[in-house]
N, C-alpha and C positions, 0 to 999 in steps of 0.2 A: 832750231826747229820748233814747231808747235808741239805741245803735248808731251815733251820729253820728260817732264816731272812725274808723269803718271802712266805706268805701263798699260793699265786697262784702257785709258783714253787713247794711247798710241795705237793699241790693237784695234780699237773701234774706229779710228780715223784713217787707217792705212789699208790700201788695197793694191792688188796687182795692176800694173800699167795696162796690160793686155787683157784683163779680166772683164767679165760682163758688167760688173758694177759701174765701170767708167762711162758706159753709154746709157746707163739707166738714169732717167731724169724726168722731172715734171715741175709744173709751176702752180699746181693746185695746193690747197691747205694741207698741212701735215697729217691731219686726221683722215684725209682721203687718199693719201699716198705715203706709204712708209718710207722714211728716208734713213740713210745710213751715214754715219760720220759722228762728229762731236758737235753738240749744240752750244751756241754761245751761252745759253742759260746755265750750262753745266761747267763753264770755265771759271777759273780763278781770275782775279783782276789782271795779273801778269799775263796769263794766257790770252785773255781778251785783247790786251794791248798788242800782243804778238800777232794774233789773228787779224786784227784790223790793220796792222802794218803790212801783212801779206796782201790783204784786199787792196789797200792803197797802192801797193806796188804794181798790181795788175790793172788798175783803172787810172784814168785821168782824174784830176781834181774834180772836174765836173761830174765824171762818172761815179766817183765815190760819194759825192754829195747826193746825187740822184738816187743811188742805191740806198743810202741811209734814209732819205725821205720816203722811199717806198716802204721801208721797214716801219717807219713812224706812222704810216697810214694804218697799220694794224691797231694803233690806239684809237684812231677815228672809227674804224669798223667795230671795235669793242664798244665804244660809246653808242654807236648806231644800233647795234644788234643786242647789246647787253649780255653777250656770251651765250646766247640761246643755242647756237649750234657749234661754233668754233671758238677755241681759246683766244685767238687774236692776240698773240704775244710777239712783240718786236724782237725778243730774244730767241724765238723758235726758228733759228736759221743755223745751218750746219756747214762745217768745213770737212772736206775729205781730201786725202792725199793719195796719189796713185804712183807707185814706184818709189824710188829712193831719191829724195832731193839731193842734188849735187851741183857743183859749179860747172861741170862739163858733160852732164848726162842728160838722158831723156826722162822726163817725169811730168806729172800733171796734178792739178788740183781743181776742186769744185767748191763753189759757194752757192747754197740753195735753200730755199724756203718758199713761202707763199709769194708769188709774183716775182721771184728772183731765181734765175737758174743760169749761172755763169760758169763756163768751163774753160780753163786755162791749160795750155800745153807748152812745155819748154822742150826745145829740141837742141841737142848738143850744147846745152847750157847757154845758148845765145838767143835763138829766135823764139819768141813766145807768141801764141795766138789765143784769141778769146772767141770761141765759137763751139757750140751754139751759145748765143747770148740772148736770153729772154728777160724782158722787164715788163711788168704790168703795173697798173695803178687803179685802185678802187677805194674811194671814188676818184675819177679822173680830175674832177674839180670839187674841192671841199667847199660846201656851201654854208656850213654853220660851224660855230665853235671857234676855238682859238686859232685853228689853221684855216679859217674861211678864206677863200680866194686862191688857195694853193692849187696849182696845176702841175703835178710832178712831171708828167710826160707831155706837157702842153706843146713843147717844141716839135714833137713828132706829129701831133695833130695839125698844128699851124703850118708846118712846112709842106705837108701833104696837101692840105687844102689850098695853100698859096699856088702850088703847081697846077692842080686841076682847074682852078679858077683862071689861071693865066692862059689856058689853052683856048684856041678859037673853036668855033662851032664844029668844024670838020674834024679837028684833032680830038675834041671832047667826045665826039661820036665814036671814035676808035678807042679812046682810053676808058670810057665808062662801059663796063661789061654787063652790069645788071642794075636794075632799078632798086633791088633790095640787096642789102649787105648780108653776107653770111654771119651766122651767130658767133663765130670764133675764127681765129686763124686756121687755115685749112691744113697746115702741116701738123698742128697739135704738138704732141710730144713724140712724134715719129723719130726713130733713131736714124733712119736714112730718108732723106728727102729727094724727091724726083723733080725734074724740071716741069714747070707748067707749060702748056702750049704757048706759042709765041703770040700772046694776046696783049692788047694795050698799045700805046703809042711808043714808037722807038725813038731813042735819042737822036738818031739820024734825021728824024722828021721834025725836030724842034728848032725854033729860032734861037739865036744865041742867048737872049735873056731867059727863055724858057729852059734851055739846056743848063744854064747857071742855076736855076731853081731846082732842077733835078739833082744836080751834084751837091747843092746845099742840103737837100733832103738826105742824100746818102751820108754826107758829113755829119748830120745830126746823130746818126748811129755810130759812125766811126769815132766821133769825138769823145765817146765814153770810154774807149779803150786807152790804155797807156800809149804815149806818143809813138814809141817804136812799133808797137803792134798796129796802130792806126796807119802809120806811114807804110808799113810793109803790105798791109791789105789794100791800101789805096793804090800803091804802085802796081800791084798785081791786077786789080780790076781795070786800071787804065791801060795795062798792056794787053788785056784780053778783049779787044774789039769793043771799046766803050760805045760806039755807035749802035751796037746791038742791045744795049740796056733798054728795057721796056718798063713803062709805068702804066699800071692798070688801077682802076677805081671801081667801087660798087657802092650803091646807096646814094644818099643825099649829099650835096655839096654845101648844105647849110649847117651852121654851127648848132649843136644840140640835137641833131638828127643822126640815126644810125649810119655808119659809113665804114668802109674798108678800103685799103689799098695794098698794093705790092709793087716792089721794084725787083726785077729779075735781070741779072746779067749772065754772061756765059758761065761764071763760076760761083755766083752768090745769089742769095734771095733775102729780101726784106719783106716781112708780112706785118701788117698792122690792122687791128680791128677795134672798133668802139661801137658796140651795139647793146651790150647787156646793161641792166640797171638803168633803163631809160637813156641809153647812149651816154653813160657816165662811168664807163668801166673799160679801160684800155688793156689790150694784150698786144705785145709787139716782140719781134724776134729778128735776129740776124742769123742766117744759116748759110752753109757752103756745101755745094754738091759733092766735092771731093775733099774739102778741107775741114769739115766738122771734126771735132776732137783732134785736130792737128794731123789728120790722116795723111794729107798730101805732103806736109813738111817732114813727117816721120818717114814716109816712104822715100822721099828724095834724099834725106840724110842717110838712110841705111843703104841706099844704092851707092852713094859716094863713099860710105864708111862701112863696108860689109862686116867688119870684124868687131865693131863697137858693141 
């Protein structure tokens, strides 16, 4: 376990599985939103190694690399801002544990800080899910310095734009909801998310090559999860009427201009926004209407095993 060597750290990092803390989250800087848990900056080298091993277990190799790169962008922001408002420290990210980790029990953990909010739920010691899963990038493209050219979440932008550009004029008229993109993702840090109206172009209305681009976009998000989590969520969304999945866009389809998109299926929602800082600041998230914080799997598991 993490933090076993220090009782104070263990107390700071551990919360009830069913408590309010587990659904309390945000992706803004720590100075703007008080976070609870144990910060990487306060860990010993051994504890850091264990913490990162836990993170690696919950993410794919690509997902872990992407998360580390988002944290490294704090160095870029520190150079750009000079610490005028925020500390911008790549070690200001916290781990929190919910319940008692065990090989056959229900428990959860969270990794969170600026532009990262990842929530993992283990059910019956077997099935794990990662949702909500928020990742952001500022700057979306580093334009100066030793990291110049880096686009940490560039695949999310490119896959969305590839799809909207592949639509014909009549499809695009349905898919593009607004000329102007919203300033941020519309769900924000809402604990419970509601389905949007059935807007945008449906998968059922796409040609095969367009449909492939839609599922390529979904896979960009799933590919950051550990393989078993990604396959579990992929199988569920394919079983829940994939023809009803809708893609919607707002803003310009040109690179460098403010834009927004969302993908909504019967059970899940992807939101992406790049409007702030001259359209060089990405916010993106995977949410589930019934499955955020593992609610659906916990409910199913407890129905099957009422005495656990």
